[in-house]
Backbone as CSV, one residue per row, in Angstrom:
resi,resn,N_x,N_y,N_z,CA_x,CA_y,CA_z,C_x,C_y,C_z
1,MET,-2.636,-7.204,16.206,-3.673,-6.176,16.163,-4.601,-6.296,17.362
2,THR,-4.045,-6.350,18.554,-4.885,-6.484,19.727,-4.882,-5.231,20.591
3,HIS,-3.952,-4.296,20.297,-3.896,-3.108,21.136,-4.718,-1.981,20.534
4,VAL,-5.000,-0.992,21.386,-5.726,0.193,20.944,-4.784,1.382,21.041
5,ILE,-4.757,2.214,20.030,-3.927,3.413,20.075,-4.333,4.249,21.281
6,PRO,-3.377,4.841,21.985,-3.724,5.673,23.150,-4.850,6.646,22.843
7,LYS,-5.693,6.879,23.847,-6.907,7.659,23.641,-6.635,9.064,23.126
8,SER,-5.576,9.711,23.624,-5.366,11.108,23.267,-4.052,11.306,22.524
9,PRO,-4.111,11.620,21.201,-2.887,11.852,20.443,-2.192,13.154,20.820
10,ILE,-2.869,14.074,21.513,-2.258,15.338,21.911,-2.621,15.660,23.353
11,SER,-1.759,16.426,24.023,-2.008,16.791,25.412,-2.985,17.965,25.480
12,GLN,-3.559,18.150,26.648,-4.508,19.244,26.848,-3.831,20.615,26.793
13,SER,-2.503,20.632,26.852,-1.790,21.910,26.804,-1.610,22.428,25.374
14,LYS,-1.963,21.600,24.383,-1.790,21.975,22.979,-3.147,22.199,22.317
15,VAL,-3.198,23.183,21.415,-4.408,23.397,20.615,-4.501,22.337,19.527
16,TYR,-3.374,21.999,18.926,-3.364,21.038,17.829,-1.991,20.385,17.742
17,VAL,-1.935,19.282,17.015,-0.673,18.646,16.641,-0.776,18.291,15.167
18,ILE,0.271,18.563,14.403,0.332,18.165,13.003,1.562,17.296,12.807
19,LYS,1.406,16.219,12.036,2.509,15.292,11.794,2.563,14.944,10.309
20,GLU,3.765,14.858,9.788,3.976,14.257,8.472,4.678,12.932,8.722
21,ILE,4.020,11.845,8.359,4.499,10.509,8.706,4.894,9.750,7.440
22,HIS,6.135,9.263,7.422,6.627,8.396,6.351,6.868,7.015,6.964
23,ALA,6.321,5.982,6.373,6.475,4.634,6.925,6.220,3.597,5.821
24,PRO,6.672,2.353,6.021,6.403,1.304,5.030,4.897,1.062,4.839
25,HIS,4.136,1.268,5.909,2.677,1.130,5.827,2.068,1.915,6.979
26,PHE,0.767,2.236,6.865,0.068,2.915,7.944,-0.166,1.944,9.101
27,ASP,-0.338,2.483,10.288,-0.660,1.660,11.446,-2.008,0.980,11.203
28,PRO,-2.052,-0.356,11.196,-3.299,-1.052,10.852,-4.265,-1.240,12.005
29,THR,-4.111,-0.471,13.075,-4.944,-0.635,14.259,-6.233,0.174,14.147
30,PHE,-7.359,-0.498,14.220,-8.667,0.151,14.243,-8.802,0.845,15.598
31,HIS,-9.058,2.149,15.606,-9.007,2.895,16.851,-9.908,4.124,16.797
32,SER,-9.998,4.814,17.916,-10.726,6.082,17.983,-10.073,6.943,19.050
33,HIS,-10.423,8.232,19.075,-9.868,9.159,20.064,-10.790,10.371,20.168
34,PRO,-10.664,11.156,21.229,-11.596,12.264,21.452,-11.309,13.515,20.629
35,GLU,-10.239,13.527,19.846,-9.920,14.694,19.030,-10.509,14.586,17.624
36,PHE,-10.662,15.747,16.978,-10.911,15.772,15.539,-9.622,15.374,14.836
37,GLN,-9.763,14.807,13.641,-8.588,14.420,12.861,-8.821,14.770,11.394
38,LEU,-7.881,15.511,10.818,-7.891,15.799,9.387,-6.734,15.044,8.772
39,ASN,-7.038,14.144,7.840,-6.068,13.202,7.298,-5.922,13.398,5.794
40,TRP,-4.679,13.597,5.315,-4.431,13.709,3.872,-3.338,12.721,3.483
41,VAL,-3.711,11.733,2.688,-2.770,10.713,2.219,-2.016,11.246,0.999
42,MET,-0.704,11.289,1.102,0.134,11.740,-0.004,0.675,10.572,-0.821
43,GLU,0.804,9.408,-0.161,1.361,8.231,-0.817,0.819,6.991,-0.135
44,GLY,0.380,6.014,-0.925,-0.132,4.773,-0.362,-1.533,4.461,-0.836
45,GLU,-1.916,3.187,-0.747,-3.256,2.757,-1.128,-3.674,1.569,-0.297
46,GLY,-4.975,1.370,-0.210,-5.496,0.265,0.566,-6.974,0.438,0.821
47,SER,-7.421,0.029,2.005,-8.840,0.119,2.376,-8.992,1.053,3.571
48,ARG,-10.010,1.901,3.496,-10.289,2.839,4.580,-11.567,2.422,5.297
49,PHE,-11.454,2.205,6.626,-12.609,1.902,7.459,-12.900,3.113,8.334
50,VAL,-14.093,3.656,8.237,-14.523,4.742,9.114,-15.930,4.410,9.576
51,GLY,-16.097,4.193,10.878,-17.416,3.818,11.384,-17.898,2.541,10.737
52,ASN,-19.021,2.623,10.021,-19.563,1.449,9.339,-19.284,1.462,7.839
53,ASN,-18.356,2.324,7.407,-18.075,2.462,5.976,-16.744,1.826,5.610
54,LEU,-16.741,1.130,4.497,-15.532,0.551,3.928,-15.389,1.034,2.497
55,THR,-14.216,1.565,2.150,-13.954,1.942,0.771,-12.451,1.898,0.538
56,SER,-12.039,1.935,-0.703,-10.618,1.958,-1.007,-10.097,3.386,-0.913
57,PHE,-8.805,3.527,-0.717,-8.181,4.841,-0.741,-6.894,4.780,-1.546
58,LYS,-6.453,5.931,-1.989,-5.174,6.066,-2.686,-4.644,7.466,-2.405
59,ALA,-3.507,7.799,-2.991,-2.917,9.117,-2.773,-3.935,10.203,-3.114
60,GLY,-4.039,11.210,-2.253,-5.009,12.289,-2.424,-6.200,12.183,-1.494
61,ASP,-6.385,11.021,-0.868,-7.516,10.818,0.027,-7.453,11.804,1.195
62,MET,-8.519,12.582,1.391,-8.582,13.551,2.482,-9.902,13.389,3.225
63,VAL,-9.826,13.197,4.550,-11.015,12.950,5.354,-10.915,13.702,6.675
64,LEU,-12.022,14.339,7.063,-12.156,14.949,8.386,-13.003,14.025,9.241
65,ILE,-12.478,13.634,10.395,-13.142,12.683,11.278,-13.450,13.349,12.607
66,GLY,-14.679,13.190,13.073,-15.089,13.755,14.342,-14.647,12.914,15.528
67,PRO,-14.789,13.415,16.746,-14.365,12.716,17.960,-15.039,11.354,18.117
68,HIS,-14.237,10.376,18.536,-14.696,9.029,18.890,-15.251,8.233,17.712
69,LEU,-15.030,8.684,16.474,-15.474,7.922,15.307,-14.368,6.924,14.962
70,PRO,-14.613,5.613,15.124,-13.554,4.617,14.886,-13.098,4.625,13.433
71,HIS,-11.800,4.400,13.218,-11.266,4.484,11.864,-9.912,3.785,11.754
72,VAL,-9.562,3.450,10.545,-8.219,2.964,10.223,-8.025,3.053,8.721
73,TRP,-6.832,3.478,8.319,-6.414,3.373,6.930,-5.485,2.164,6.873
74,ARG,-5.941,1.084,6.232,-5.124,-0.136,6.197,-4.612,-0.363,4.783
75,ASN,-3.300,-0.429,4.648,-2.716,-0.657,3.329,-3.012,-2.050,2.827
76,ASP,-2.938,-2.219,1.507,-3.100,-3.539,0.914,-2.052,-4.496,1.476
77,ASN,-2.352,-5.787,1.406,-1.464,-6.785,2.006,-0.043,-6.735,1.441
78,LYS,0.115,-6.290,0.192,1.450,-6.244,-0.416,2.387,-5.304,0.345
79,TYR,1.836,-4.331,1.069,2.664,-3.411,1.846,3.279,-4.097,3.068
80,PHE,2.695,-5.219,3.496,3.155,-5.907,4.697,4.084,-7.081,4.378
81,GLU,4.333,-7.346,3.096,5.229,-8.428,2.722,6.660,-8.100,3.125
82,ARG,7.411,-9.124,3.481,8.747,-8.937,4.046,9.681,-8.174,3.107
83,ASP,9.614,-8.440,1.808,10.519,-7.810,0.853,9.900,-6.600,0.154
84,SER,8.804,-6.062,0.720,8.127,-4.934,0.095,9.012,-3.689,0.083
85,GLN,9.018,-2.998,-1.060,9.729,-1.730,-1.201,8.737,-0.555,-1.208
86,LEU,7.483,-0.841,-0.909,6.454,0.193,-0.924,6.556,1.080,0.310
87,SER,5.995,2.268,0.219,6.018,3.187,1.352,4.768,4.049,1.358
88,THR,4.538,4.713,2.458,3.368,5.575,2.625,3.785,6.926,3.200
89,THR,2.988,7.934,2.905,3.187,9.264,3.481,1.823,9.866,3.769
90,VAL,1.683,10.457,4.940,0.419,11.085,5.309,0.708,12.318,6.161
91,ILE,-0.101,13.346,5.978,-0.097,14.486,6.886,-1.401,14.436,7.669
92,VAL,-1.289,14.512,8.981,-2.482,14.411,9.828,-2.464,15.517,10.874
93,ILE,-3.615,16.136,11.073,-3.793,17.168,12.096,-4.786,16.658,13.128
94,TYR,-4.429,16.764,14.406,-5.344,16.487,15.508,-5.622,17.800,16.226
95,PHE,-6.882,18.036,16.599,-7.186,19.193,17.429,-8.355,18.862,18.348
96,HIS,-8.391,19.530,19.494,-9.358,19.194,20.534,-10.786,19.606,20.158
97,ASN,-11.747,18.878,20.708,-13.147,19.192,20.425,-13.649,20.396,21.229
98,ASP,-12.837,20.891,22.168,-13.213,22.106,22.891,-12.362,23.294,22.443
99,PHE,-11.898,23.205,21.199,-11.019,24.217,20.609,-11.539,25.646,20.836
100,PHE,-12.812,25.856,20.565,-13.381,27.194,20.664,-14.260,27.399,21.896
101,GLY,-14.345,26.378,22.741,-15.138,26.507,23.964,-16.616,26.765,23.670
102,ASP,-17.291,27.476,24.554,-18.722,27.743,24.411,-19.042,28.644,23.219
103,ALA,-18.042,29.401,22.761,-18.281,30.330,21.652,-18.742,29.597,20.397
104,LEU,-18.326,28.339,20.255,-18.689,27.582,19.063,-20.198,27.473,18.898
105,HIS,-20.920,27.394,19.998,-22.370,27.200,19.945,-23.156,28.482,20.231
106,LEU,-22.480,29.505,20.750,-23.206,30.696,21.195,-23.046,31.911,20.281
107,LYS,-22.021,31.931,19.450,-21.736,33.108,18.639,-22.125,32.890,17.177
108,ASP,-22.769,33.909,16.592,-23.242,33.804,15.209,-22.107,33.525,14.229
109,GLU,-20.943,34.146,14.483,-19.827,33.993,13.551,-19.310,32.556,13.486
110,MET,-19.673,31.756,14.493,-19.178,30.386,14.574,-20.143,29.368,13.970
111,SER,-21.264,29.826,13.421,-22.312,28.890,13.008,-21.845,27.921,11.923
112,GLN,-21.103,28.437,10.929,-20.629,27.546,9.864,-19.665,26.508,10.412
113,LEU,-18.784,26.922,11.294,-17.818,25.992,11.873,-18.517,24.961,12.758
114,SER,-19.529,25.404,13.496,-20.291,24.481,14.327,-20.952,23.413,13.472
115,ARG,-21.507,23.810,12.318,-22.131,22.832,11.417,-21.091,21.868,10.842
116,LEU,-19.900,22.383,10.531,-18.827,21.510,10.033,-18.497,20.436,11.061
117,PHE,-18.361,20.828,12.308,-18.021,19.864,13.354,-19.141,18.836,13.540
118,GLN,-20.387,19.278,13.417,-21.501,18.336,13.529,-21.473,17.329,12.386
119,LYS,-21.201,17.810,11.183,-21.125,16.912,10.023,-19.985,15.909,10.160
120,SER,-18.891,16.353,10.786,-17.716,15.485,10.889,-17.983,14.259,11.755
121,GLU,-19.076,14.264,12.509,-19.433,13.096,13.315,-19.677,11.878,12.433
122,ARG,-20.018,12.112,11.159,-20.195,11.019,10.202,-18.980,10.859,9.295
123,GLY,-17.971,11.699,9.468,-16.808,11.671,8.604,-17.096,12.397,7.301
124,LEU,-16.158,13.230,6.857,-16.325,13.980,5.612,-15.150,13.695,4.691
125,GLU,-15.434,13.209,3.503,-14.398,13.037,2.479,-14.353,14.313,1.647
126,ILE,-13.201,14.962,1.604,-13.032,16.252,0.936,-12.479,16.025,-0.464
127,TYR,-13.011,16.756,-1.451,-12.540,16.580,-2.826,-12.479,17.927,-3.544
128,GLY,-12.073,17.890,-4.797,-12.105,19.064,-5.663,-11.112,20.149,-5.294
129,HIS,-11.493,21.379,-5.614,-10.639,22.536,-5.356,-10.364,22.698,-3.863
130,THR,-11.349,22.343,-3.038,-11.161,22.434,-1.591,-10.008,21.552,-1.136
131,ARG,-9.969,20.331,-1.621,-8.875,19.422,-1.250,-7.521,19.985,-1.683
132,LYS,-7.469,20.529,-2.880,-6.218,21.109,-3.379,-5.775,22.274,-2.508
133,THR,-6.716,23.138,-2.147,-6.398,24.300,-1.315,-5.956,23.881,0.081
134,VAL,-6.709,22.971,0.697,-6.417,22.561,2.067,-5.103,21.790,2.144
135,SER,-4.817,20.946,1.160,-3.563,20.191,1.187,-2.361,21.135,1.160
136,LYS,-2.447,22.189,0.376,-1.377,23.192,0.330,-1.236,23.883,1.692
137,MET,-2.361,24.207,2.304,-2.347,24.873,3.607,-1.802,23.955,4.705
138,MET,-2.067,22.652,4.596,-1.535,21.700,5.566,-0.015,21.629,5.464
139,CYS,0.511,21.657,4.249,1.964,21.665,4.064,2.579,22.920,4.683
140,GLU,1.891,24.041,4.514,2.374,25.292,5.098,2.343,25.237,6.629
141,LEU,1.315,24.600,7.176,1.183,24.506,8.632,2.339,23.731,9.255
142,LEU,2.907,22.791,8.526,4.046,22.027,9.026,5.213,22.933,9.422
143,GLU,5.311,24.090,8.768,6.438,24.997,8.989,6.124,26.089,10.019
144,LEU,4.922,26.055,10.595,4.507,27.107,11.523,4.401,26.582,12.950
145,ASP,4.442,27.506,13.902,4.208,27.132,15.293,3.592,28.318,16.026
146,GLY,3.295,28.136,17.318,2.710,29.209,18.100,1.399,29.708,17.525
147,MET,1.139,30.993,17.685,-0.098,31.578,17.190,-0.186,31.551,15.665
148,ASP,0.966,31.587,14.989,0.945,31.479,13.521,0.315,30.159,13.095
149,GLY,0.643,29.095,13.820,0.061,27.793,13.515,-1.420,27.736,13.826
150,VAL,-1.811,28.310,14.970,-3.229,28.324,15.347,-4.049,29.094,14.310
151,ILE,-3.534,30.229,13.863,-4.241,31.032,12.856,-4.374,30.256,11.550
152,GLN,-3.311,29.537,11.164,-3.364,28.741,9.940,-4.395,27.626,10.056
153,LEU,-4.476,26.993,11.223,-5.478,25.945,11.439,-6.885,26.518,11.316
154,ILE,-7.105,27.679,11.885,-8.420,28.312,11.782,-8.757,28.614,10.319
155,LYS,-7.761,29.035,9.554,-7.984,29.290,8.127,-8.371,28.005,7.387
156,ILE,-7.701,26.914,7.735,-8.031,25.619,7.118,-9.477,25.238,7.437
157,LEU,-9.854,25.364,8.698,-11.213,25.012,9.108,-12.241,25.928,8.451
158,ASN,-11.886,27.178,8.247,-12.790,28.113,7.585,-13.031,27.711,6.132
159,VAL,-11.972,27.286,5.440,-12.122,26.810,4.058,-13.051,25.596,4.020
160,LEU,-12.834,24.662,4.942,-13.680,23.462,4.992,-15.125,23.806,5.336
161,ALA,-15.311,24.737,6.262,-16.658,25.102,6.707,-17.463,25.751,5.596
162,LYS,-16.801,26.488,4.720,-17.491,27.192,3.642,-17.721,26.314,2.411
163,SER,-17.055,25.181,2.346,-17.077,24.355,1.135,-18.281,23.415,1.087
164,SER,-18.696,23.110,-0.118,-19.716,22.071,-0.345,-19.094,20.868,-1.049
165,GLU,-17.757,20.877,-1.180,-17.063,19.788,-1.882,-16.695,18.687,-0.880
166,TYR,-17.687,17.942,-0.456,-17.463,16.829,0.464,-18.565,15.792,0.285
167,HIS,-18.243,14.580,0.706,-19.228,13.503,0.805,-19.222,13.013,2.249
168,PHE,-20.393,12.658,2.766,-20.428,11.977,4.052,-19.819,10.588,3.883
169,VAL,-19.035,10.171,4.866,-18.377,8.873,4.789,-19.266,7.765,5.320
170,THR,-19.876,7.974,6.493,-20.697,6.928,7.091,-22.179,7.206,6.862
171,HIS,-22.986,6.191,7.163,-24.433,6.298,6.993,-25.098,6.015,8.336
172,ASN,-25.606,7.084,8.956,-26.341,6.946,10.214,-25.555,6.171,11.267
173,TYR,-24.256,6.452,11.340,-23.420,5.758,12.328,-23.564,6.408,13.693
174,GLN,-23.761,5.579,14.713,-23.880,6.067,16.078,-22.615,5.702,16.846
175,VAL,-21.914,6.713,17.372,-20.705,6.460,18.140,-21.062,5.773,19.446
176,SER,-20.380,4.671,19.734,-20.653,3.922,20.962,-20.093,4.655,22.174
177,SER,-20.783,4.545,23.289,-20.288,5.158,24.525,-19.155,4.335,25.138
178,ASN,-19.071,3.050,24.766,-18.020,2.172,25.290,-16.915,2.056,24.246
179,THR,-16.280,3.169,23.928,-15.389,3.257,22.781,-14.216,2.295,22.847
180,GLU,-13.515,2.254,23.971,-12.311,1.433,24.044,-12.625,-0.039,23.870
181,ALA,-13.660,-0.526,24.534,-14.041,-1.930,24.395,-14.492,-2.239,22.974
182,GLU,-15.259,-1.310,22.378,-15.745,-1.520,21.025,-14.590,-1.612,20.035
183,THR,-13.652,-0.670,20.122,-12.552,-0.655,19.159,-11.637,-1.858,19.336
184,THR,-11.464,-2.324,20.563,-10.640,-3.509,20.797,-11.255,-4.725,20.117
185,ARG,-12.551,-4.919,20.313,-13.230,-6.053,19.683,-13.204,-5.944,18.162
186,MET,-13.616,-4.775,17.646,-13.698,-4.623,16.203,-12.319,-4.684,15.557
187,ASN,-11.298,-4.244,16.267,-9.935,-4.319,15.758,-9.538,-5.766,15.502
188,LYS,-9.870,-6.647,16.421,-9.564,-8.067,16.273,-10.293,-8.665,15.069
189,VAL,-11.564,-8.296,14.920,-12.365,-8.843,13.821,-11.863,-8.319,12.480
190,TYR,-11.641,-6.998,12.378,-11.166,-6.418,11.130,-9.820,-7.011,10.739
191,GLY,-8.936,-7.148,11.718,-7.621,-7.715,11.429,-7.719,-9.133,10.907
192,TYR,-8.586,-9.932,11.521,-8.783,-11.316,11.078,-9.274,-11.373,9.639
193,VAL,-10.245,-10.542,9.303,-10.800,-10.538,7.940,-9.761,-10.066,6.929
194,MET,-9.032,-8.999,7.239,-8.065,-8.465,6.285,-6.915,-9.432,6.037
195,ARG,-6.556,-10.223,7.024,-5.478,-11.198,6.842,-5.933,-12.425,6.073
196,ASN,-7.235,-12.718,6.119,-7.686,-14.021,5.622,-8.751,-13.977,4.532
197,TYR,-9.107,-12.795,4.007,-10.231,-12.726,3.073,-9.990,-13.510,1.787
198,ARG,-8.735,-13.789,1.447,-8.452,-14.586,0.255,-8.785,-16.063,0.458
199,ASP,-8.909,-16.461,1.715,-9.172,-17.858,2.050,-10.557,-17.983,2.676
200,THR,-10.806,-19.105,3.291,-12.094,-19.312,3.940,-12.165,-18.498,5.229
201,ILE,-13.251,-17.750,5.367,-13.477,-16.940,6.570,-14.556,-17.627,7.412
202,SER,-14.265,-17.818,8.676,-15.191,-18.504,9.568,-15.804,-17.534,10.565
203,ALA,-17.128,-17.438,10.565,-17.808,-16.596,11.550,-17.590,-17.145,12.954
204,VAL,-17.474,-18.456,13.065,-17.230,-19.079,14.369,-15.866,-18.651,14.908
205,GLU,-14.852,-18.649,14.025,-13.516,-18.237,14.454,-13.498,-16.757,14.810
206,ALA,-14.188,-15.940,14.016,-14.260,-14.509,14.317,-14.921,-14.291,15.671
207,ALA,-15.982,-15.041,15.942,-16.682,-14.918,17.220,-15.781,-15.313,18.384
208,SER,-14.976,-16.355,18.173,-14.096,-16.817,19.254,-13.041,-15.770,19.595
209,LEU,-12.651,-14.947,18.619,-11.644,-13.914,18.866,-12.126,-12.879,19.879
210,VAL,-13.448,-12.685,19.937,-14.017,-11.704,20.870,-14.835,-12.388,21.965
211,ASN,-14.578,-13.701,22.139,-15.183,-14.474,23.228,-16.709,-14.444,23.201
212,MET,-17.264,-14.689,22.016,-18.713,-14.729,21.867,-19.129,-16.014,21.164
213,THR,-20.389,-16.372,21.342,-20.948,-17.433,20.524,-21.207,-16.871,19.129
214,ARG,-21.394,-17.741,18.159,-21.645,-17.260,16.807,-22.917,-16.417,16.755
215,THR,-23.963,-16.842,17.443,-25.232,-16.110,17.419,-25.083,-14.731,18.041
216,SER,-24.416,-14.673,19.204,-24.207,-13.378,19.862,-23.339,-12.468,19.012
217,PHE,-22.313,-13.052,18.405,-21.418,-12.270,17.556,-22.160,-11.691,16.357
218,SER,-23.006,-12.467,15.745,-23.760,-12.000,14.575,-24.625,-10.796,14.924
219,ARG,-25.313,-10.883,16.080,-26.140,-9.755,16.512,-25.271,-8.544,16.840
220,TYR,-24.170,-8.797,17.553,-23.267,-7.717,17.957,-22.697,-7.006,16.729
221,PHE,-22.185,-7.769,15.777,-21.536,-7.184,14.610,-22.525,-6.340,13.804
222,LYS,-23.701,-6.863,13.576,-24.687,-6.125,12.782,-25.139,-4.860,13.495
223,SER,-25.229,-4.889,14.813,-25.645,-3.696,15.553,-24.591,-2.601,15.487
224,ARG,-23.316,-2.984,15.340,-22.235,-2.000,15.305,-21.939,-1.497,13.900
225,VAL,-22.065,-2.348,12.902,-21.634,-2.011,11.541,-22.815,-1.817,10.593
226,ASN,-23.998,-2.181,11.056,-25.218,-2.043,10.257,-25.196,-2.922,9.017
227,LYS,-24.493,-4.033,9.091,-24.497,-5.029,8.026,-24.059,-6.355,8.644
228,SER,-24.419,-7.445,8.027,-24.041,-8.752,8.558,-22.543,-8.990,8.365
229,PHE,-22.011,-9.934,9.142,-20.594,-10.262,9.009,-20.291,-10.805,7.616
230,SER,-21.163,-11.621,7.080,-20.935,-12.181,5.740,-20.950,-11.089,4.678
231,ASP,-21.830,-10.093,4.822,-21.852,-8.980,3.871,-20.581,-8.142,3.981
232,PHE,-20.089,-7.985,5.207,-18.851,-7.244,5.405,-17.689,-7.943,4.700
233,VAL,-17.577,-9.250,4.880,-16.514,-10.018,4.218,-16.652,-9.904,2.698
234,LYS,-17.889,-9.989,2.228,-18.125,-9.872,0.785,-17.649,-8.523,0.263
235,GLU,-17.926,-7.447,1.010,-17.511,-6.116,0.566,-15.989,-5.978,0.551
236,ILE,-15.314,-6.579,1.525,-13.846,-6.571,1.533,-13.325,-7.239,0.264
237,ARG,-13.894,-8.380,-0.069,-13.449,-9.114,-1.259,-13.746,-8.349,-2.543
238,ILE,-14.894,-7.719,-2.604,-15.251,-6.959,-3.807,-14.360,-5.727,-3.945
239,GLU,-14.044,-5.056,-2.842,-13.121,-3.917,-2.889,-11.776,-4.342,-3.454
240,SER,-11.288,-5.486,-3.004,-10.015,-6.003,-3.503,-10.116,-6.337,-4.986
241,ALA,-11.242,-6.915,-5.390,-11.447,-7.256,-6.799,-11.482,-6.013,-7.677
242,CYS,-12.094,-4.940,-7.190,-12.148,-3.691,-7.958,-10.749,-3.154,-8.239
243,LYS,-9.885,-3.220,-7.256,-8.512,-2.751,-7.452,-7.803,-3.578,-8.518
244,LEU,-7.971,-4.893,-8.442,-7.307,-5.763,-9.415,-7.888,-5.585,-10.815
245,LEU,-9.181,-5.333,-10.915,-9.806,-5.082,-12.217,-9.261,-3.793,-12.829
246,LYS,-9.028,-2.798,-12.021,-8.478,-1.536,-12.513,-7.037,-1.699,-12.976
247,GLU,-6.272,-2.522,-12.260,-4.875,-2.720,-12.640,-4.749,-3.432,-13.979
248,GLY,-5.688,-4.328,-14.263,-5.742,-4.972,-15.579,-4.684,-6.018,-15.841
249,ASN,-4.024,-6.534,-14.790,-2.945,-7.506,-14.985,-3.400,-8.953,-14.881
250,MET,-4.633,-9.182,-14.456,-5.129,-10.544,-14.269,-6.464,-10.683,-14.973
251,ASN,-6.760,-11.918,-15.432,-8.079,-12.128,-16.026,-9.112,-12.266,-14.920
252,ILE,-10.375,-12.214,-15.289,-11.453,-12.158,-14.300,-11.531,-13.426,-13.468
253,ASP,-11.280,-14.590,-14.077,-11.263,-15.842,-13.310,-10.237,-15.767,-12.192
254,GLN,-9.028,-15.339,-12.542,-7.948,-15.260,-11.559,-8.288,-14.288,-10.433
255,ILE,-8.886,-13.161,-10.783,-9.233,-12.153,-9.782,-10.237,-12.710,-8.783
256,GLY,-11.235,-13.425,-9.290,-12.231,-14.009,-8.398,-11.605,-14.941,-7.377
257,TYR,-10.734,-15.845,-7.831,-10.077,-16.773,-6.914,-9.129,-16.040,-5.968
258,GLU,-8.416,-15.043,-6.476,-7.476,-14.275,-5.673,-8.175,-13.560,-4.520
259,CYS,-9.434,-13.195,-4.717,-10.175,-12.432,-3.708,-11.078,-13.305,-2.839
260,GLY,-10.925,-14.611,-2.943,-11.615,-15.495,-2.008,-12.896,-16.126,-2.508
261,PHE,-13.255,-15.926,-3.776,-14.459,-16.542,-4.333,-14.099,-17.895,-4.934
262,GLN,-14.910,-18.890,-4.619,-14.572,-20.261,-5.003,-14.903,-20.586,-6.446
263,THR,-15.879,-19.896,-7.017,-16.262,-20.144,-8.410,-16.455,-18.823,-9.139
264,LEU,-16.302,-18.855,-10.451,-16.486,-17.650,-11.257,-17.939,-17.188,-11.200
265,SER,-18.873,-18.138,-11.218,-20.287,-17.771,-11.203,-20.642,-17.050,-9.902
266,ASN,-20.081,-17.515,-8.772,-20.358,-16.861,-7.496,-19.719,-15.474,-7.458
267,PHE,-18.518,-15.351,-8.007,-17.853,-14.050,-8.071,-18.691,-13.059,-8.865
268,ASN,-19.150,-13.473,-10.047,-19.976,-12.597,-10.887,-21.256,-12.185,-10.171
269,LYS,-21.877,-13.151,-9.500,-23.139,-12.883,-8.808,-22.941,-11.904,-7.659
270,GLN,-21.928,-12.160,-6.831,-21.689,-11.297,-5.671,-21.213,-9.907,-6.094
271,PHE,-20.392,-9.849,-7.138,-19.906,-8.559,-7.632,-21.072,-7.705,-8.124
272,LYS,-21.978,-8.313,-8.850,-23.125,-7.566,-9.363,-24.037,-7.101,-8.236
273,THR,-24.156,-7.922,-7.185,-24.975,-7.536,-6.040,-24.458,-6.253,-5.398
274,VAL,-23.136,-6.147,-5.254,-22.532,-5.002,-4.587,-22.367,-3.820,-5.531
275,MET,-21.858,-4.079,-6.748,-21.482,-2.998,-7.661,-22.552,-2.702,-8.723
276,GLU,-23.581,-3.538,-8.785,-24.683,-3.372,-9.744,-24.218,-3.460,-11.199
277,LYS,-23.158,-4.208,-11.433,-22.665,-4.478,-12.789,-21.721,-5.670,-12.718
278,GLN,-21.501,-6.322,-13.843,-20.606,-7.467,-13.897,-19.145,-7.007,-13.858
279,PRO,-18.222,-7.876,-13.425,-16.812,-7.494,-13.363,-16.242,-6.992,-14.687
280,ASN,-16.590,-7.668,-15.802,-16.049,-7.217,-17.097,-16.604,-5.848,-17.490
281,GLN,-17.852,-5.573,-17.140,-18.430,-4.255,-17.418,-17.732,-3.188,-16.586
282,TYR,-17.462,-3.510,-15.317,-16.763,-2.567,-14.433,-15.387,-2.238,-14.995
283,ARG,-14.653,-3.270,-15.414,-13.309,-3.048,-15.965,-13.360,-2.220,-17.235
284,ASN,-14.286,-2.539,-18.136,-14.387,-1.812,-19.405,-14.728,-0.342,-19.185
285,GLU,-15.645,-0.081,-18.255,-16.022,1.306,-17.974,-14.860,2.075,-17.362
286,PHE,-14.110,1.420,-16.490,-12.953,2.088,-15.894,-11.901,2.395,-16.953
287,LEU,-11.622,1.439,-17.826,-10.621,1.657,-18.864,-11.033,2.771,-19.814
288,LYS,-12.336,2.859,-20.095,-12.810,3.925,-20.987,-12.608,5.294,-20.346
289,VAL,-12.968,5.394,-19.058,-12.792,6.663,-18.358,-11.317,7.029,-18.281
290,ALA,-10.463,6.033,-17.984,-9.027,6.292,-17.871,-8.455,6.735,-19.210
291,THR,-8.909,6.104,-20.302,-8.430,6.464,-21.638,-8.868,7.855,-22.029
292,ASP,-10.140,8.181,-21.757,-10.655,9.514,-22.084,-9.946,10.592,-21.289
293,SER,-9.657,10.302,-20.007,-8.973,11.283,-19.156,-7.561,11.532,-19.676
294,TYR,-6.882,10.457,-20.103,-5.523,10.593,-20.614,-5.522,11.383,-21.913
295,ARG,-6.552,11.177,-22.734,-6.620,11.828,-24.041,-6.762,13.332,-23.884
296,TYR,-7.524,13.742,-22.850,-7.776,15.174,-22.682,-6.923,15.779,-21.576
């Protein structure tokens, strides 16, 4: 995980590119690019990093990402095991940030779309009826080309621009002007944490990966992610614990150790700090919601 995905997923001669990708796992490289990206996960689960936000994802996850906003959809570690039979599917659209030229900011008819693009700078998670409508339109776009494809893309953006069914993904994230250097460094750190969160994580080792002292690394990391390195590691572990609690195949003691916590008391304490409830309460509430949903 030391390389950066090429800066431009599409050439300047194209308005957009759409891809349906089937693979054993998503590319785990933390990266950014100057295009907008609309991402719809059809199959797969794991952790989604966008800017300074970390959350889990599963099939149905749909996110619009603005230019230069660093991101990665990283599958759970089980997807990377040698004998894994798991697979992933995603449809992704890339389009240029100068799609509409000056008209985007100068014409009244473009005001809603201009606001959508501004919001996408923080990342937008799409849900509800909008997600259902747009996912269908993305499938249709796969079969189109030329002006038919461009018109379909505009229709998709119009649906998104008119919708209120979204959540902001990041919180006050500022895109760095030194994008390539930033993503290279953060890619190394994220990769190290995701490979080792079940074991002891060393801030000194993380700092050495990006050729910094521990003190410099701590300041650097917090300035980029708006949280300390230790809090970031804790959130990774808690995200993993939430998934295991939902699956219901392990007891709480086992889950705590599996996610890198050395004692049950520390697991309970850290889980409550992040989730504002104890692990057993989280599991019980999830099971109740799942049971009620199945019943109706």
